[in-house]
C-alpha positions as CSV (number, residue, x, y, z in Angstrom):
1,X,87.2,30.2,-75.2
2,X,85.0,27.3,-74.1
3,X,82.5,27.3,-77.0
4,X,82.4,24.7,-79.8
5,X,83.4,27.2,-82.6
6,X,87.1,27.1,-83.0
7,X,87.2,30.4,-84.7
8,X,85.4,32.1,-81.8
9,X,87.7,30.3,-79.3
10,X,90.8,31.7,-81.2
11,X,89.3,35.2,-81.4
12,X,88.7,35.1,-77.6
13,X,92.3,33.9,-77.0
14,X,93.6,36.7,-79.3
15,X,91.6,39.3,-77.5
16,X,92.7,38.1,-74.1
17,X,96.3,37.9,-75.1
18,X,96.2,41.7,-75.8
19,X,94.4,42.5,-72.6
20,X,95.6,39.8,-70.2
21,X,96.9,42.3,-67.7
22,X,93.4,43.6,-67.2
23,X,92.0,40.1,-66.6
24,X,94.8,38.4,-64.7
25,X,92.8,37.5,-61.6
26,X,90.0,36.0,-63.7
27,X,92.5,34.1,-65.8
28,X,94.2,32.6,-62.7
29,X,90.8,31.6,-61.3
30,X,89.8,29.9,-64.6
31,X,93.1,28.1,-64.8
32,X,92.7,26.8,-61.3
33,X,89.2,25.6,-61.9
34,X,89.9,23.9,-65.3
35,X,91.0,20.3,-65.0
36,X,89.2,18.6,-68.0
37,X,90.4,20.4,-71.1
38,X,94.2,20.2,-71.5
39,X,94.4,22.6,-74.4
40,X,92.3,25.2,-72.6
41,X,94.5,24.9,-69.5
42,X,97.6,25.5,-71.6
43,X,95.9,28.6,-73.2
44,X,94.9,29.9,-69.8
45,X,98.4,29.5,-68.4
46,X,99.9,31.2,-71.5
47,X,97.5,34.1,-70.9
48,X,98.5,34.3,-67.3
49,X,102.1,34.6,-68.5
50,X,101.2,37.3,-70.9
51,X,99.7,39.4,-68.1
52,X,103.2,39.7,-66.6
53,X,101.7,40.3,-63.2
54,X,103.4,39.6,-59.9
55,X,100.0,38.2,-58.8
56,X,100.7,35.3,-61.2
57,X,103.8,34.2,-59.3
58,X,102.1,31.6,-57.1
59,X,100.3,29.9,-59.9
60,X,103.3,29.9,-62.1
61,X,105.6,28.6,-59.4
62,X,103.0,25.9,-58.6
63,X,103.4,24.5,-62.1
64,X,107.2,24.1,-62.0
65,X,107.0,20.5,-60.7
66,X,104.0,19.5,-62.9
67,X,104.4,16.3,-64.8
68,X,102.8,18.0,-67.8
69,X,105.7,19.4,-69.8
70,X,103.5,21.9,-71.6
71,X,102.3,23.5,-68.4
72,X,105.8,23.4,-66.9
73,X,107.3,25.1,-69.9
74,X,104.7,27.9,-69.8
75,X,105.4,28.3,-66.1
76,X,109.1,28.7,-66.8
77,X,108.3,31.2,-69.6
78,X,106.0,33.2,-67.3
79,X,108.5,33.4,-64.5
80,X,111.2,34.5,-66.9
81,X,108.8,37.2,-68.2
82,X,108.2,38.4,-64.7
83,X,111.9,39.1,-64.4
84,X,111.9,39.8,-60.7
85,X,113.8,38.4,-57.7
86,X,110.9,36.2,-56.5
87,X,110.5,34.7,-60.0
88,X,114.3,34.1,-60.2
89,X,114.2,32.5,-56.7
90,X,111.4,30.1,-57.8
91,X,113.3,29.1,-61.0
92,X,116.4,28.5,-59.0
93,X,114.5,26.4,-56.5
94,X,113.0,24.3,-59.3
95,X,116.5,23.8,-60.8
96,X,117.8,22.7,-57.4
97,X,115.0,20.3,-57.0
98,X,115.6,18.8,-60.5
99,X,112.2,19.9,-61.8
100,X,113.7,21.9,-64.6
101,X,117.0,22.1,-66.3
């Protein structure tokens, strides 16, 4: 997903979307390392969401107060997709703090 060929990047994203649960730890690590490419960061966070793994909770919760609306919206979506008490608690905390509506 880092190469110059947009078709290959899209193919990589599509593959990972279907298999995100198997790569969740790697996706989280790549998201945390990436700070230069905004579009790639958004794609990585979307893939973390698609994994629907409880291991993603800290990274998703950490984006709830991000100034970047795209990342914040993916974090909300990911926590909603987790659909567990901890995710609901993080969403409630973010609402209480005024980070999200």
